C-alpha positions, 0 to 999 in steps of 0.5 A: 400030916401029925399033929406035931409038924402041923402045930409047927407049921401053925407056929411058924405060920404065926411068928411069921405074921408077928413079923411081917406086921412088925416090919411093917410098922418099923417101914411106916415109923421110918417114913412118918419120921423121914417126912417129920426130919424133912419138915422140920428142917424145911422150915429152919431153912425157910425161917433162916430165909425170911430172917435174911430178908426182912432184917439182913437184906434192908441192913445190907442195902443200907451199907451198900447204897451208904458206899455206892458201890454195888460188889462185884465178885463172884456170887454178888461178894466183894472184891478186893477193889470194893474194900478197898474203896469201902476203906477209903470212903469210911477214912474220908468221912472220918476227917 
């Protein structure tokens, strides 16, 4: 093999090796970024769930026990009959 071809072959090999290292670094950063993105979303959702458990659920239970009705709709949401009972109990309490 002549020296010029050998030099070009070595240069191509060095470029391929450098390219390989760069691609591995990019992939590593992608994986680390995906992990942190998952961690941040998990923490945000956990905080929202914790806030619900600590603050909104007791408030909703107090409201529900005050009206003596239990939501009977889809996913535990009140139906129109439940809302009407609530309105009637509110009106009765004002008089």
